[in-house]
N, C-alpha and C positions, 0 to 999 in steps of 0.2 A: 392292683391284691386287698385283700379282703381287711389286714389289719397294719399295712404303711402308715406313715402322717407325713401328708404332703405326696404332691406330683413327683415325679419321677425326674424330671426336669429340676428340679429344686435338689435333689440329692447327688443331681451330677455337679450342679453350681458350687455347692458343699466341697465334692470329690474336689475339683481342680482348683476352688479356692485354698485348699488344704494342702495342696500338692507340694509346695515349696516347705510347709510346716514338716509334713510326712519325711520329707529328703532329708530334714536334719533330724530327725526322730531314729529314722529307721535306715537310714543311705548310707553315705559315704564318713561322715563324720564318725562312724566306730572306729574303737580302738582295734581294728584287726593288722595286725601283726603277716607282712609280705615277704616272706625270708628272702625272696630275691630281690627285695630292694635294700634288704635291712642286713641281710647275714655277708660274710665274707667272700668278696669274690675269687672267681679266677684267675690266676696268676700264670707268668711266663715259664714257671719252673719251678723249682722245691731246693730248700737247702740242704736237702741228705742225700748222700751218697748213688738215691736209685735202687737200692739193693729192695726196699718194700714199699709197697701201697704209699702215695703220698696224694692227699686229697686235700683240698679245699670246704669238703662237705666233714659235716658233725659224721662221727665214726664209730660205726656199734659191731663189737665183736664180741662174740657168744661162745659159750665152749660147754658143753653137754658130759664132759668128763668118759666120752664114748657111747654115749645114750646116742639111741638112734629119736628121733622125734616123733612124738605121734600125732597120728591125724591122717596119716596118708589113706588113700584111697582103697578099701579092701571090697568093696561090693555096694550094691545098690538095696534098697529096700522098693516095696509093692509099687514107691509112688514115683520112684525113680530118685530118690535122695541120698547123697553117699552114706555107705558105712566107713567110719573111720577104723584106721588100727588106732589099738590105745598101747602102754605100755606094757612093761613085762611083769607088775604086779595088774595088771587091769585097771591102772587111770587113765585119766583123758591126759591129762599133761603132767611132764617130767621137771624136778629140779635141775638150774644149771646157775652158772652167773655171767653175766655183764658187764662189761668197762665201757663207757660211752667216753670217747675224745669230742669235745664242743667249746675251744675257745677260738675265739675268733679273730683274735690277732695271730695266729699260728694257721699255718696245715696240721693236716694230721696223717699218725701213722701208726700202725697196731702195736709198735711199742712201744708208744708212748705212755707218759704218768696218766693213768685217766682223770677224767673230772665229773663222773659219776661212776662207781662201780657197785654193784649189789648182786644178791640172790635172787631169781628169778623163774617163775614156774614158768611154761612154755608148752605149745601146743601147734600145729599146725590148722589154721582157720581157711575158713570160707564154706560155698560148694562148689558151684563148677569149676572154678582156682584149682580147687585141690587136683583137679587130673593136668594142669599145666605143669610144665619141668621147674618153672621158676616157683616155688610156694611162697603162702601168705604166714606172718606167724603172730600169734595171740601170745602176748607176754604178762607177767604178773609179777609186780617187784614186791618181793616177801621179805621178811624178818625170819630170825635166826630159828622162831620156833616157829614160822608158817603163818603169822599172822601178815595180813596186806599194808601194805608198808607204799605211801604215794609219795612220792619223787617229783620235781621238776627235773624237766628233759627239754634239752635245746632249745631252751628261753619260756615251756611252754611252762604252764601251771602244774602243781604240782597233783600227779594223780597215781593210781595203782597198777592200769589197765590199759594196754598199748597196743593196736594192733599194727604191724609190719607188714603194708601194703607192697610188693613188687609187681610194677609194673607189664606184664607179659601181654595180654591181649590188646591193651593199650602201646602200640606201636609210638604213640606220640611221647608217652613217659608221664602226660604232664595232665592229663584231664583228673583225675583227684583232685590233685593239689591248686588247680585253676580252680574248678568251679565248687570244693569247699568256700576258700578265700571269699569268689564273689559272692555266693552266698551268706557267708561271715560279714561282708558289705550289707547285704538286704535286708537280714532278716537276725532276731533277737541272737539268733544262739548257731553257730555250726564249728565242727570239729576241728579243730588246730592240727594242722599238719606243717611236716618239715621234712623237706629231701636228705638223705643221709645213704649213705652206702656199710651196707653187709658182707663180715665177715663171720663164716659160722664153723667151728672147729676145724679152723686154718685155709678155709676154705673162700674164696672171693665170690661171694652173690652176686657183685653190681648194687645197679641205684634200687634205693626204697625208699617209701614216705612213711615213717613215724608216726600216726596218728592215735588221736584220742577216743578212745570209745565213747561211746552216748550212752552215761549210764551219771549220775551224782555226782555233784562238785560246786564249787563257789566260783568265781569272777567269769571267764569267759566260757564253763559248761556250762551244762544243763544244771540250773542252780535251784535243786531243790530239796527238800527239807531232810532228815535222819527222819527213820521210824519213831515215834515216839509212844503207840500200841498198838491195835489189834486189828483197827477199822481201816478205811480207806480216808475214815476224817483227819486219819491219825498221820500220815504220811501224804508226800510228793511222790509221782510214781513214773516209769517212764514203759511204756507200752511199742511191742516188736510185731507189726504186719508181715508175715514171712510163711516159713513153712512149721512155726513153733518150736517149743521147747521139749528135749527129750524127757527134763522134768516134767512131769503132767500137771504137778501144782501149779507150776508155771504155765499151762496151756487155760483161756478163758473162754467160756462159752457164749460168748455177747450177742447182742442183738442181730447184727448183719449175719453171724455165724450159722445161728439156729432158724434163721429165716433165708437162707443159701443167696443171701447178697452176695456174701465171699463165695466166691468162684470155687465149692466144694470138687470139683472135676481135679482141681491143682494140689487141692488138699492143703490150703492157706486156714493158718491158724493164727490167731492173735495172741501173744504170749506176753507174760510182766518181765520185764529186762530187770526193774528195780523196780522196789526191792530186791537185795539177792536173794539167792536160794538160803541160807542162813537166816536170814531176817526173816523169809517171808512166813506167814503161818495161814491154815486153813481159813481163818474167819477175814483175814485181811484180803486174799486172795476172790473171796467172795462177796466181799467190799469194794471192790476194785471191780470186779466183774459187772456187779452190778451197776454201780457208779457208772463205767462206761457203755451200757447197755441203755442207762438213761438217757446219756445226750445222744446216741444213736435213734433212740426212739423220740426223743424231740426232733432230729433231723428227719428223720424218715416219716413225723406225723404229718397231720391237716396242717396244724397248728408250724408247720415251720418255720416260718417268718413272724411269730405273733410277737410281740413288741416284751412278754412277758414271760413266755410259754416256749420260745422259738429257740434255733440254736446259737446264734447271736449272745446272749446272757451266759454263754457254755463257752465258747471259743474264742481266741483273742482274731480276728475275722484276717486281721492283715498276713499275720503269722501263714494260714492257710493259702488266702491269695498268692504269697510272695513263693512259697512252695509248689503252688501252682504256676506260676509262670518261669522260678527258674528251670524246672522238670520240663514244662512244655518249650522253654527254647531251645533246651539241648537236646529234645528228642529221648529222652529218657526212659525208655520200653520200660525197665525194673520199677520206676517208682508208681505205689499203689497197688501194688504187687507182692513185691520180696522188698525186703531189706525199707520200709516204711516204719518211724518211728513219729509218734505222739507223747509229750511229757506234760505232764501237769504237778503242781505244787499243792499246797495246805491251800485250801480258799482261794486256790489262781483257777485263770483256764486254760484249758488243751490249746498247747501250739505242736508244730509240727517241727521237725527239724532232716536235713537233707543227710543220706548216706549213699556211695556209693554209685560214681559216675565213670566206673570203667566201661561201661554196653552204651554211654551216651555218645552225641555226635554221629549217629550210623555208624557206632562200632557194635551192633547187638549181633551177635553170632547167626542165631538162627535165621533172621531176615532183617532185608534194608528197613531203615527209617525213612521216610520221605522228609523231602525239609516241606512239604507243602502238608497242609491239615491238621485240624486240632485234637491230639491224642489223648492227653491226661481229662478229659469230662466221661470218660469212661471210665475212670476208677471210680472204688468204693470211696463213698463220702461225696469226693466229688461228682460224680455223676446227681447229686439232689441238692449241692451248693449252688451249683450251677443253673439250677431250677431258678434261682430267686435274681430278679432284675438289680438288683443293687449289689450283690456280689458279683453279677457281670461283668457292671458298673467300673466297680474295684476296680478287677482284673484290668480293663482295659485303660481306667486312668493310670495304673502302676506301671504298666508293661511302659505307656509313654513316657512315664519318668525315670522309668530305670533304663531305656534308651538314648536320656541324653544325658547320663552317668556309666554305671557300671557294666549295662550290655548294651554301649553304645559299641557299634562295629571298629570305631579305632580304638576306643580303651580295649578290647577283646586280642587284634589281631597288636597291638601294640606289648599285650599283657604274656600273649605266646611267645614274639620276638625277644622278648626280656628274662623270659624264663627260661628260655634255649641257651641266650646266654649266658646266664647263668649256672647253667648246670655246667658248661663249658666241657672238657674233658672226659666226665665223667660219663657222658653220653657214648663216648668210642669205648670205654670201658664197660660200662656195662654190655654194649653189642659183642663186643669179642668174647665174650659169656655166652647170651642169649641172642646171637645171631643166627643159630641154624629158626628161631622163630620166625623168619624170613622166608623160611622155605616149606612153611606148612597152613597146611587150609586148615584156618581157623574160625574165617567168615564162609557161609550159605551166604550166592552161590560166590564159588570160588573166585570169582572174577572183580570180587569186592576186597579180596585177599592186600595184605599191605607189603610193599616190595622191597621198601628199604626208609626208615626213618625220615629225608626229606620229604617220602611221597606220604609219610604220617601227617607229619604237619602240614601240607599243605591240602590234604582231607579233610583234617580240623580246623584249617580257615575256609575252606568252599563251601563246608556244613554251614557253618558259623554264618557266613556272605549270604547266602540262598535263605535259610534258615530265618534270618531278620528280615531281610529284605522280605519273605512272604506274612511274616506276621505282620510288618509294619502296612503291606494294605489290606489285611483281612483281619487282623484282631475285632474289627468292630462284629464279626461274627458272634463271638459269643453270647450275642445279644439275643439271636436267637433259639438258645435256650433255654431262655427266661423270660420269652414272648409269653402272654398267656393264652396261643396257641399251643404251646409246647407242656404247660403246666395245669391246664383247666382241670385236670384229674387230680393234681393235689391239691385246689383251692376251692372254694365252696360260698 
């Protein structure tokens, strides 16, 4: 390669020599909280009279005052995206109240004195999941004057916006919990999550995951600065690749969009998730669009591997490598197409953030995901990054490193068993409400549908075992993508 310093063998030696240090820097030494290890464990009974719900998990009770929560699907647009319902006044969210019981010294009941009480805004969230009987919700804590109000929730850092994810397609109930936490051991950031049970307007709705959304914050969240001015150099930002935003100011026409490297047939767009709509100006959006396009132009240029002008000067390479690895390992078909997040602080480098493993581990609705093959390589950005042999070598090296710790078969299968044990009788309560999901055709072909919780756990374990075995044997095929015969048209 034209601009590399030293031979490839020196690069490989350096990666191997620094593997242990890398693990200490970005591996299992991170202060990730795993609720199934630290939270209140299930016990044999409860000290109540049995007249109401009793759970060892945090309990979320929401009251909308009789209002219907908006966001249910009422139609589809020309691209097949859902058109959601709105409140009576046309707003996308309604005001409600929430009470959260979260005292690890005791079990929880709807009548308990709450540990957190607040006014919230709420709506149904998601895309295809909006069609499921069990809905997902977006909530924002607000003050009396309507301003956003961050709260510490279930031991997680203060934040104003949270997603309540209700596993429905995922019959194991644990994919998002498991893979967010494991990603949090591998990467600088992954969303924090806690299991809880939800009561909405007096109706028990089963097991949910309280999940922090990907936006600005401190400590464990995406740590980017508040807007200081109008241009991109005055703010950090979060970008999302998906179907775009209904607020056209937030959608950017970046390099891969107008050069059709994004799949325009599916109307993929990149939108600005942060700064928020109220803080985002036209000048700021234009500056972010230009800055991000500059990164993409560097990546897709003839100088993509140049020490001065190439992509390595603009991204945290390990973040992109680890994002590739965890989504490749789980066969997460949506990654690099939908729910794909990237963030950057003032003067910092681009980093990736994982989101949504609901379809991972062969749980994709439309088609089966095989345990063999390399999947992520065809996604935007990765199809160019993997033309660089150094990037491929880093994938190989770090994959083998993680297989010795948080991606080892022993660790993952034990993680599943411990999480299931922690959930205890909350699993049975959940399926007392949503057991009909086992009778619905949710996966194609129908032979893939899961008929019981035990079958769901077995399927998840089987995929992990087979996927790990295949990658262990064939991860070296990554080198073919960066071989000069595959990349010669990008070099001179």
